[in-house]
N, C-alpha and C positions, 0 to 999 in steps of 0.2 A: 497427616496428608501432605502432600507435596506435589508441585506443578513446576516444570520447566518448559517455557514457551521460547522456541528459537525462531526468531523473526528475520527474514531477509527483506531487502528492498529490491523492487523490480525484478522479482524472480519469475521467470517465464515458464508457465506450465508446459508449453508445447516444445520446451528445450530439455525436458527432464526425461531420463530413461524410463521410469515407472509410468510415464504418461504417453509412452509410445515413440519417443524420439530415439533414433538410432545414430545421430551425428554427434551429439554431445557425450562427454565421458563423465558420468555421474554415478559410480557404483554405490556410493554411500546412500544416495536417495533411493536406489533400488533396495539396498539394505534396510533402510527406513521403512519402505513400503511393506517389507516381509514382517515388521515388528508392529505394524500400526493398521488402523483403518484408513484406506485412502478415498478421499472424496472427489467425485468425478463431477459434481455440479455445485462447486463453490464459486461464488461470485462477489466482487467487490460491492461496496456501498457508494462511499464518497471518495473522490479522488481530488489531488494526488496525496502526497506523503502526510501532512499534518491533518487534513481532513479525514483521512483513514485512520490516523491515530487517535482522534477524537472519537471516532465510533468504537475503537478498541477500549476506551475508557468508559464511554457513556452508553454503548448499545443502541444508539440512535443515529438516523441519517443526519448528515451535516449539510449536505449540498444545496438544499432547497432554501436554506435560511441564511447562509454565510459562505463566504469563500474561505481560503486558508487563514488560520487564526489560532489564537491560544484556546485553552479551556476556558469556559465561562464561570463566574461565581455560582450560577445555579446548576452547573452540571454535576451529575453523579458519577465519580471516578472509580472504576473497578479496582485499581490498585489501592486507592485511598479507603474504599469500603474494607478491603481486606486489612489494612492497617488498623483501622478503627475496630475491627473484630478480633485483633491479636494474631492476625495472620502476617507474618513478615513479608513485606514485598520488596523485591530488590531489582534494580534495573542497571545492566551493563550494556553501554552502547557507545558506538562510533558515529552515530546518525547526527550530524551537526546541526540539523534543523531544530533539535530540542533546545540548543542555547542560543538561538535568535529571538528577535522580538515576537515573531509569530508562533513560537513554540515553548515559551519559556515558562508555561504554567504546568507543564506536563510531568517532567522528571520529579519535581518536588511533591507529587502526590504519593510517590513511593516511600516506603519507610527509609531505605537507603539507596544510594545510586552511585555509580561511577561512569565517567566518561573518557574517551580517548580521541585523540585529535588527529587531523591530517586528511580526511577524506575530502574529495572534490575541491571547492574553493574555500574550505575552512580557513578563516583568517587567523593562521597558526604562527608559522615562522615569518620573520621579518627580513626581506631583502630588499633594498631600496634601488630600483632602476637596472638598467643593463640587461634586461631579458632578451630583448630583440636580438642580440648578438648571439645568444646561446639557444634560442628556440625558434627555429625556421617556421614551425606551425603557426606562430602567433598571429601571422597576418590573416589567417583564415577565420579569426574570431573578432566579433564586433560586440559593442554594447556591453550588457551585463555579462554575457558569456565570456567576453574578453577578460573583465576583471577576475572572474572565476577561474578561468584558464591560467592567467598570470599567477594567481596564488597557488593553483595546482602545480604548476611547474616549480615553484618554490617548495612546496610541500614534499613533492616526491624525491627531492634531494635529501630529505631526511628519513626516507622510507626505503633505502637502497637494499636493505636485507629483509627478507620475510619475516624475521622475528621482530622487526621494528614496526611492521604494519599494524595499523589500528584494527583491522579485522582480527588479526592474530591475538593481539593483546585483549581484545574484547572477549573472545572465546576462552583465552587463558583466564581471565578474571571470572568468567562465569564458571569454569570447572574449579577454580580456587573456591568460590562460594559453596558449591556442591560439596568439595572435600571438607570444608570447614564446618558445614551444617548437616552433614549426612545423618547424624544421629538426632538432629533436633526436629522439632515438628510444632506447628505447621508452617509452611513458607511457600512463596511463589517467586520465581526467578524468571526474568525476562532477559534473555541474551539476544540482542539485536544489533546486527551489522548492517551498514549502509550498503555493502555490496550485495548483488552485482549490478547496482546502479551505476550509471556512466559518471565519470569516465572510466573505461574498462581497463584499468591499470592493474597489472598483476606481474609476476616474475617469469622468467624465461622458461623455467621448467614446465610451467603450466602451458605456455605458448607453445612449447615443443610437442605437446600433446596433439596439435592440430597442424601438421605440416602444410606449408603453403608456398607457392611459386610467386607470390605478390611481391613486387618490387617498388612499390610507391611509397610516399610518406606514410608514417604512422597515422592510422585512422581508428581512434578508439573513443571518440567523443562526437557523435552525430548531432547535428543541429536539430532544434525543434522545428522541423520544416519538412515540406514535401521532398521526396527524393529527387536529387539531381545528379547524384554521383554515378560513376560507372559500375558495371557489374562487378568488377575486381575490387572496387572500393567497398560496396556492399558486402562482398564475401569477407573482406578483411575486417569490417566491423563486427559481422557475426562471429568470426574466428576470435576476435578479441573479447567479445561477450562470453563465448564458451569457454575460453581460457580462464577468465575471472570466476565463471560458474563452477569450473573444475576446482578452483582453489576454495570456493565455498563448500563445495562437495567434501573436499578433505577434512575441513574443520568440522563439519557436520559429522564426519566419522569419528572424531575425537569425542564428541558428545555421546555418540552411540557406544564408544568404547568404554567410557565412564560409567554409562548405564550397565554395561555388561560386568564391568570389574567390581562395582559396588551393588550389585543386584537391584538397582533402581526401578527394574521392570516390576517388582513386587509390590511397591507402594507409592509410585511417582508417575503421575500424568505427564506425558510428553506431547506438546503441540509444535508442529513445525508449519509456519505460514509466511504469508507476504502481504504487502499493502496493495499491489497491482502488478501488472506486466509491463511490457515495453515493446513498441513496434520496431522491427529491425529491417525496414524496408518493405514489410508486408502492407498491401493496399496502397502503396505508393508513399507512404509516410515513414518519418522517423519519430520516435519517442511517444509522447502521450499528450492528454489535455486538450489540444486544440482541434482534434478531428473527431468524427464518431468514435466512441469508446468499444472498438471491436474486440473480439474474443481474446486476441493476443494481449490486450490489456486487462480486460474485465473478468475473464474467466481464469481464475487463480487456483494454484495447488494448495491442498491442505491434507495434512496427515495427524491423526490423533491416536495415541495409546491411552486407554483408560484401565488401569490395573484391576479395577472392581469387575470387569466383564471378560478380560482376556481375549478380546477380539483382535486378531492380528492377520496379516496377509489377507485381508478382506477389503472390498470395495463397497461404497454406498453412492447411489445415483440421486438420493433425495437433495433438494435444493437446500442450501445453506449459504450464509453471507457473513461478511465481517462482522456485523452487529451481533451475530450469534456467539462470537468467541467470548467476550466477556461474560455473558449470560452463562455459558458452559462453565467457565471457571469459578463464578460465584456458586453455581449449583454444585460442583465438585466439593467445595468447603461447606456445604449445606447452609448457605446463606440466602436469605430472601432476596429476590431481585428488586430493585427500586421500581416503584410504581410507574416512573417514566421511561424505563427501559424497553424498547421494542424488540431487542434481540431475544432469541428463545434458546434454551439449552439444547445442544446437539445431542445430549445423552440418550434420548429415545431412539434416534437415529442409529446411534452407535450399538446400543443394547439390543434393540428389537427391530431395527431397520423399519422404524416407524418415521413417516415424513413429518417435519415439523413447520413447514411452510409451503403454501401453494405458489406464491409469487414474491418478487421482491423489486425494489427500486436500486438504480444506480446511476452515477452521473458526475460531472463537474459542474460547479456553480456557474450559471449562465450559459450552459451548453445544452445538448439534447437532454431530455429526461427520459431514462430508459427503463423498461420493465421486462423482467425476465420471469418465465413460468417453468422453466426447466427444458422446454422445447422450443418456444418462440421467443425472440427477442424483438421488442418494439421500441424504435427510438423516435421520440417526439422532438421535432425540431422547433426552434423559435419561429414565430409566424411572420416575422418582418425583418428585414436587415438591420433595423435599429436594436433588435434584441432587448426590447424593453416592454413595459417597465421591469426593472431589475434593482433589488436592494440587498444590502448587507444589514442584517439584524444582529446586534451585538452590544456587549458592555466593555468590550476589549478591542478598541479600534486600532489593531495593527494588522499589517500584511506580513509576508514571509520574514522580511529583513528590515522593515521600516514601519513608521507609524502612518496612519491615514494622512493624506496630503491636507493642507488647509483648504484646498477646493472641495475635497470630499467632506470635511469636518463641517464647512459651510451649509451643506445640504442636510445636515443632522435635524431629525425630528424625534421627539419622544413619542412612543407608541405604547399601546397597551400590552400587558403580558400575553404570552402564549401559555397554554395549559401546562408546559414542561418547564417554565422559568421561574417557578416557585413564587409566583405573585410579584415578580420583579418586572417593571416596566423595561423597556429596551430603547436603545438609540437605533434609528434607522437612517442608513446612509444610501444616497444614490449611487449604485454601482456602475451606472453607465458613465461616470465621469472618468473611469478607467476602463474602457471597453475591454472585455476579454479577448478579442481578437480570435475568436474560435470560428473555424470554418463550419458551416452547416450545409449539409448536402441534401436537405429536405428530409421528411420523414422516412424512416427505413424499417422494414420488417424482414426478418430472416427466420427461416425454419432450419434449425440446428440439426434435426434428424437426418436431413439429406444434404445439408450445406454447412457443416461445421466451421468451414473456412470463411463463411459469409461472403462469397464471391457473387451470389445471384439473389438480390433482393426480391421478395415475393411481391408480385404485381397483380393488380386487378382481382383483389379479394377482399371487397368492403366488409364482408361478414366478420372475417378474421381480424381486420383493422379495428372494427367496432369492439369486438370482444377484448382485444388486447388494451385498447384505449380505455374501456370501463375498467379493467384491472388496474391500469395505471392511475385513473383518477380516484378509485377506492384507496389505493395505496397513499396517494397525495393527501387525502382527506385524513386518513389515520395518522399521518405524520404532521398535520396541522400545516400543511403547505400555505404560505401567504396567498392572499387572493390575487395578487398580481402575477403570480407564476402561472395560474390558469390563463390569464389575459396575454402573457408573453407567448405562451404556446398555442394560443388561438382556440382554446376549449372553454372559454368562459360562457 
């Protein structure tokens, strides 16, 4: 038994041809849909990058207890469970967050792993000073984004040819693993590229797929901020995203080719997924994290081929989430799910079109807590501008690229275990010392049946609000949400 999971970062469902987009050029995603079951109601759990990946390991929501951080000593890791049960798990990735302080415990859970350098602001190649003379766009970047952009300018000098690009090397390494181990059994391969995450850097042949009369400066890295750019600049950012998306589509096609050539469809599960989407000016925002997590971010694409059932070119409307993917993989290998895993195998939905969940939660730590039941999305906002109380519960006090600050460490209290922490007590840190800076627009309720674009919040329907809030509270209790989360949301 074999599984190949191809994972993209910031892959927008609404920009893919099989989900109804006619602007982008993604023929291999359409080809993929012909070979798989396409899921029309797949939602994120925790955002952004590493919180989502923690869910892909543990099958548990992350965002109610902790922000971005490593796997914890008490976590059940799907790739490690496979490894311990003699299923070889292999990761190939150019996702640089795996090799930072806040992600450094993930890749080592696999049996083997390979990484490739150069994405975004990966501290890869070293050139000292002088960038201002060579990069006119530099003045538009400040703070951490400036340092990331400076490094990106350096990195792209070493990615001048497509063959040198880390995405290409990642897919090449994945195909090499498949070729080497085609006759071996069992194994799990995760081919994971950072693309089409910003910056939307790709090569001219992909940009040429999207002709444009735009004459302004290159715009392929929007800020995490409300839109202030001109319509022309917005169009240019979208063009840049779609060009990179078409590059991703090309290399997805290489995976489909090797499935055809080696007849992998007979005995190999294929999963194609992402961690979240990305706002490209919709709702007046760029990016993710700091605004309500609209469908462009939270409603994600998912495709699965399960050779045991032969279901292809079919769709499923049942609700699934990120936390269900690790459960599905363990189930495929006939392994028992850990007691603490909340995700559910998607297999009944694939094989019998039988729903596996009625509702789910999603969100960013310290932002709205959102509940989706397949039709309605309810976003419960913090009750006060202070957005507290709010804590991080962890035994691994690191953020994305740095340790917790001395000020945060000084707030540390030892607290009792949660039911999923294997009887280990935790450190609790005051998260309000680094306020998340997330915009809150009050509670929001959307009826996706008639408003999939979420342009018209439902008003004056207290009965529906109560019903969705009850679902949200039930799921929070099931997830052992800390008591202060209820107080923060004003539902204590």
